N, C-alpha and C positions, 0 to 999 in steps of 0.2 A: 505494500500500498504504501502510494506515494504523498506527501503533504498535502498537498491539495484535496486529494481523496480522504485524507484521515480528516481534514477539516470538515468537509461536507460533511462527513459522520458525526462529528464530535455535535458540530451547533445543528443536524438535523435531527441526532437521536441521545445525545451524551445528557442534555439537560433534563430530559425525561428519564434515562438511565439513572442519572445521579439522584432524583428524585426518589424515583421508586426504593432506591438503596437506603437515602435515610427515613424513608417512610416505614420500614418493615421487612425488606427483603435481603435484608444484609448478610444473613447464613447463608442464602445461593450465590453471594460472588467466590466466596471461598470453598470449593468441593473438596473437604478432606473434614476427619472424623477428629473430635476431641481426643487429645489424648493427656495420658498426668501430666502435672505440671513441669518434673525435671524433665519431659522430652519436648515441649514445645518449640518449635522451630520459629514460628511467629505469632503473636497475639495480635487480635483485633475487636477494637473496644468502639461502642456506639452509647449514644444518645447523654452525654456528658457534657460538662464542661473539660477544654483542655487541660488544665492541670489535676484533674478528680480521673480522666481517663487514663494519663500517663501513672497517677497513684496506682490504679488498680492494674495497669498492663505490666509495670515493674515489679509490683509483688508478684504476680503470677509467674514472671521470671527468676523471684528468687531475691528480690530487691536488687537496689543499684550496688549494693556490695559487692554483688558477683561480677559487676564490672569496673568498679573503681577503687582501687587498693588504698588504705591509708597512706598519706602523704604522698600522693603522685599529683600531677599538673594534669588538668583536665582541659580541653578545647571543646567547647560545644558552638557549632557551628550551625546555625539557623540561616534562612534565607532572608536578609535586610536590602536586599537588592533597590526598592523601588520609595521614593518619596511619597506612600499613600499609607492612610489608615487602616487602622486594624480589619475594619468593616470591609475594606477594597479587596483583601485577601491576596493580594500581592505581595506580602511578608511573611514569616511564620509568624504564627499567636503570639503575642507577648505573654501572654498568663502559661502557656507552654515552658516558652524559654525561663521563664523565672521558676517554676518548677521543677525543671531538669538541675538548673545550678544549685535550689535549696536542697534537692535530693544528694547533690556529689558531693556538698559541703557538709551537709548532717554525716554523709558516709567518711570523714575524713581527709578528704581534697585538701591537698596542700595549697592550691589556685585554681581556678576557676576562669574560663578567660572566654569573650566571645567576641567574635570580629564579622565581618563581611567586605570583599574589595565590591563595592556598590558600583550601578550602573547611573542612578540619578546620586547628586551632590551628597556626600556620606553623612556630611553632619546633619542634613536635612531628614536623610532616611533614619536614621540613627535615633534621632527624634520623635518624628512625626509616626513611625511605626511602633512606638511604643517601647521597642527594647532595650535601648538605653536608661530609660528610668527605669523597667521591670528588672533588667540585670542587676543596676546598681541597688535597689531596695531589697533586692535577693544574695545581695554580696558579694556576685560577682564584679569581675573586671573587664570593662568593655574596652577596646583595643582598635584602631584605628587599621585599615588595611588600603588606604589612601595612598602609601607611599613605597615606589619602589624600592627603595633603601629598607623595607622589611622583607623581600625576596629574595631568596638564595638561589642559585639554579641546582637541579638535581636532575640524574638520569631517570628515566623509565624504561629499565631494562627488557619490558615484555611489549612494550609499544612497537604497535606496529605504523602508524601514523604520525604519532606523538613519541618521541624518543628521549626530549628532556624539557623542562620547563623551570621556572621561579616558582619554588613555593614561598609562602608567607611562613617563616620561622616559626610561628606559634603551631604551626602542623608538626614541623622538623623537633622541637622540643616536647611535644603533649605525649604522657605515656598511656592517656586513654584521648579517643577521638568518639565524640559525638553528633553524628550527622542529625541535624532535624531540619529537613528540607519543608516547604508546604506544597502541597498538589497542588499544580494549575496546567490550564493549556499554557504551549509555548510555541510561537509562529515558525521558528526553526528546529527546534526537537520534537515538534508533535506535544508533547508533556515537558514539562518538566519535574523531576522528584529527587531524589538521593543521588545517582549519580549525577545528574546535569546540574546540582547544586555545588559538587566539588570545582565547577568553574569559579566559584569564589576564594577558594584559596590558591589561585594563582594570580600572576600578573598580566600576562599577554593573551587575554582572550581572544583577541581576533584572530591568531593563528591558527585555533580550533574552527573558528567559523572558514577559515581559508582553504580548509587540508580535511575536509572529510569529517565534518562535526561529530556524526555519530561514533566515527571510529574513535576520535578521540577522545570523545567521554568514556569508552569502555576502556581504552589505552590507559587513559589517567586514573581510573577506577583499580585497575592492577598496582598502581604503585605503593598504597596504603590504602587498607582494607578499614572503613568505621569499625569500631570497638561495638557500636549500637548504632542503628539506623532507627529513627522517630519521626513518620511520616505526618505531619500535622493534615487533616481533613476537614478540619472543623468549618471553616468555611471555603468555597471549591471554585476558583476561576474558571469557568468551561468554556468561555470564548476571549478572544482578544488579549490573548495573555503573549508577553509576559507579565506588561505592565497592566493592561486593565484599560476601559474605558469608562465604565460606572459602576455602580452597585447592580447592574441589569448581569453583569457579565457572572453574577457568583451566585452560587446554591450552597445554602447548609444544609451539611451532611453531618456536622456531630460526629464525627469517627476519628480515628487515630489507629496506627500501623507503627508495631515495635517489633524489631527482628534484630538479630545478630548478622543474619543473611541480606549483605543490601541489595543485592539481586532478588532475591525472594520479596523484601519489601516494596522494591519498584513494580514485580509483576503484580503484586497485590493490589498496590495502588491503582496501576495502570485498570485494573479490574473495577475497582471500587469509581474508576472515572467514567468507564463504560466502554472500553476498549480491551482486545485482547495481548497480553504482553509481546508477545510475538509480533504484532505488528508496530511495534516502537524498535526501531534499529538499532540501537545503544544496548537496550536491554538484553534482545535475541545475541549479539555479538559478546556480551559480557558472559554468556550464559556459553555461548561455545567459546569462551577464551577460559572455561571452569572457573570463573569468579565466584559465582554462585548458583542458587537452583530458581530456575523459572517455571519449573513444573507445578503448580501449588496442590496437585491432587497428592504429590509424595510428601507434600509435609505434615507436622503435627500443629495443629491452628487450633489457639484456643481464643472462642469469641465470647465477647464479653457483652451483654447490653445490660446498661445503666436504665 
């Protein structure tokens, strides 16, 4: 499926599909039986506020202590790319980001840092997204991603089109990396979820767009896998992404997906969005590179309705 066909599909059926998921067909999105808590590959939560859904999801995975050792440096990477307010769903919900920071600090993390290499002017993005205030109130550290001096060249050994890039030093220094994308439509990559959100930790995003965007997304995903991927689907921008035009682009889904497997998280989020994971080239490419699992029927999934 090419980008134009995908957009037609999303605009024609995605909002209806999204509304159906939001109002009760949630379990049908993920075709796998529930398993014992120790065996969960993925947790999908529906029906609560962002912070409450995260509380329930992380508890079912054994608590944040399973992922955040005491004394560790933690990087929490939301999407803060756009100068829009939370109701527009262009960025990760600030309540979710704040609760993740709180959990990490309560687990004994030495520090919890949050940043993004924004598309709109960074100070306005940080402020108007609500994320800067939320992170500071939670005790975290908000850091700029706007200066090239923060970025250092690294090799991407398994990359096919992207073999080196400059990466923000916070990722290089982090013991724990929690990726917190917002699920939404994207005009170039069809959707933006976890792997696409990693473009916010590199300096030269333009190279990706000029050199097979989907392959570059999959290539960089091979560089460092997130410790945990937390997909914000509280409000979902179904069209006109990545920035959006108006509140009319947004469907309330009140959902959250959490997994150690970032390919599985993206695959599940694609289903929630109303499309098949293998219709999204970078998800399919990442699965072919053995970076994670795209077949949701093979996963142990915990579905929680609040």
